[in-house]
C-alpha positions as CSV (number, residue, x, y, z in Angstrom):
1,M,-93.3,66.2,71.2
2,K,-95.4,67.9,68.5
3,K,-97.4,71.1,68.8
4,R,-100.9,70.6,70.1
5,N,-102.8,72.4,67.3
6,W,-106.0,70.7,68.5
7,L,-105.7,72.5,71.9
8,I,-105.0,75.8,70.3
9,N,-108.1,75.4,68.1
10,L,-110.3,74.5,71.0
11,R,-109.0,77.5,73.0
12,K,-109.8,79.8,70.1
13,E,-113.2,78.2,69.4
14,A,-114.1,78.8,73.0
15,G,-113.4,82.5,72.5
16,Y,-110.0,82.8,74.1
17,K,-108.1,84.7,71.4
18,N,-104.7,84.5,73.1
19,Q,-102.9,82.5,75.7
20,S,-102.8,85.4,78.3
21,E,-106.6,85.6,78.3
22,F,-107.0,81.9,78.8
23,A,-104.2,81.7,81.4
24,D,-106.1,84.2,83.5
25,V,-109.2,82.1,83.4
26,V,-107.5,78.8,84.3
27,K,-105.2,80.5,86.9
28,L,-102.0,79.4,85.2
29,S,-99.1,81.4,83.8
30,K,-99.1,82.3,80.1
31,S,-95.7,80.6,79.8
32,Y,-97.1,77.4,81.2
33,I,-100.0,77.5,78.7
34,S,-97.5,78.2,75.9
35,E,-95.4,75.1,76.9
36,I,-98.5,72.9,77.0
37,E,-99.7,74.1,73.6
38,S,-96.3,73.8,72.0
39,G,-96.0,70.2,73.3
40,N,-93.0,70.9,75.5
41,R,-95.0,70.0,78.6
42,T,-97.8,67.7,79.7
43,P,-99.9,69.2,82.5
44,S,-100.4,67.4,85.8
45,G,-103.7,65.7,86.4
46,E,-105.2,68.6,88.3
47,K,-104.2,71.2,85.6
48,A,-105.2,68.9,82.8
49,Y,-108.6,68.5,84.4
50,K,-109.1,72.2,84.9
51,I,-108.1,73.0,81.2
52,S,-110.3,70.2,79.8
53,R,-113.3,71.2,81.9
54,I,-113.1,74.8,80.6
55,L,-112.5,73.8,77.0
56,N,-114.9,70.8,77.2
57,F,-112.8,67.8,76.1
58,D,-111.6,64.6,77.7
59,M,-108.4,65.3,79.7
60,E,-107.0,61.9,78.6
61,R,-106.2,63.6,75.2
62,F,-103.1,65.2,76.8
63,Y,-101.7,61.8,77.7
64,E,-102.5,60.2,74.4
65,D,-100.3,62.9,72.8
66,A,-97.5,62.0,75.2
67,Q,-97.3,58.4,73.8
Protein backbone atom coordinates (compact mmCIF):
# COMPACT_ATOMS: atom_id res chain seq x y z
CA MET A 1 0.00 0.00 0.00
CA LYS A 2 1.21 3.50 -0.72
CA LYS A 3 1.99 6.21 1.76
CA ARG A 4 -1.01 8.32 2.81
CA ASN A 5 0.43 11.77 2.07
CA TRP A 6 -3.08 13.23 2.22
CA LEU A 7 -3.34 12.14 5.88
CA ILE A 8 0.06 13.57 6.76
CA ASN A 9 -0.92 16.87 5.14
CA LEU A 10 -4.24 17.00 7.01
CA ARG A 11 -2.49 16.30 10.31
CA LYS A 12 0.03 19.08 9.72
CA GLU A 13 -2.65 21.52 8.50
CA ALA A 14 -4.56 20.84 11.72
CA GLY A 15 -1.50 21.98 13.66
CA TYR A 16 -0.07 18.62 14.73
CA LYS A 17 3.56 18.95 13.68
CA ASN A 18 4.55 15.41 14.54
CA GLN A 19 3.03 11.98 15.00
CA SER A 20 3.67 11.91 18.74
CA GLU A 21 1.64 15.05 19.35
CA PHE A 22 -1.25 13.71 17.29
CA ALA A 23 -1.03 10.25 18.86
CA ASP A 24 -1.49 11.81 22.31
CA VAL A 25 -4.67 13.55 21.17
CA VAL A 26 -6.26 10.48 19.55
CA LYS A 27 -5.04 8.19 22.36
CA LEU A 28 -3.16 5.85 20.03
CA SER A 29 0.53 4.97 19.95
CA LYS A 30 2.94 6.91 17.76
CA SER A 31 3.92 3.66 16.05
CA TYR A 32 0.26 2.96 15.17
CA ILE A 33 -0.11 6.45 13.66
CA SER A 34 3.13 5.89 11.75
CA GLU A 35 1.85 2.61 10.31
CA ILE A 36 -1.41 4.24 9.23
CA GLU A 37 0.35 7.17 7.58
CA SER A 38 2.85 4.92 5.83
CA GLY A 39 0.00 2.82 4.43
CA ASN A 40 1.10 -0.36 6.21
CA ARG A 41 -2.08 -0.49 8.27
CA THR A 42 -5.72 0.49 7.84
CA PRO A 43 -7.37 1.53 11.10
CA SER A 44 -10.41 -0.24 12.50
CA GLY A 45 -13.74 1.54 12.20
CA GLU A 46 -13.59 3.05 15.68
CA LYS A 47 -10.04 4.32 15.25
CA ALA A 48 -10.72 5.58 11.72
CA TYR A 49 -13.76 7.44 13.05
CA LYS A 50 -11.75 9.05 15.86
CA ILE A 51 -8.96 10.18 13.51
CA SER A 52 -11.37 11.46 10.86
CA ARG A 53 -13.41 13.46 13.40
CA ILE A 54 -10.32 15.20 14.75
CA LEU A 55 -8.88 15.95 11.29
CA ASN A 56 -12.31 16.66 9.75
CA PHE A 57 -12.53 14.25 6.80
CA ASP A 58 -14.74 11.34 5.76
CA MET A 59 -13.44 8.14 7.37
CA GLU A 60 -14.32 6.21 4.19
CA ARG A 61 -11.15 7.66 2.70
CA PHE A 62 -9.11 5.08 4.62
CA TYR A 63 -11.00 2.26 2.93
CA GLU A 64 -10.82 3.81 -0.53
CA ASP A 65 -7.01 3.68 -0.16
CA ALA A 66 -7.20 -0.02 0.71
CA GLN A 67 -8.74 -0.95 -2.65
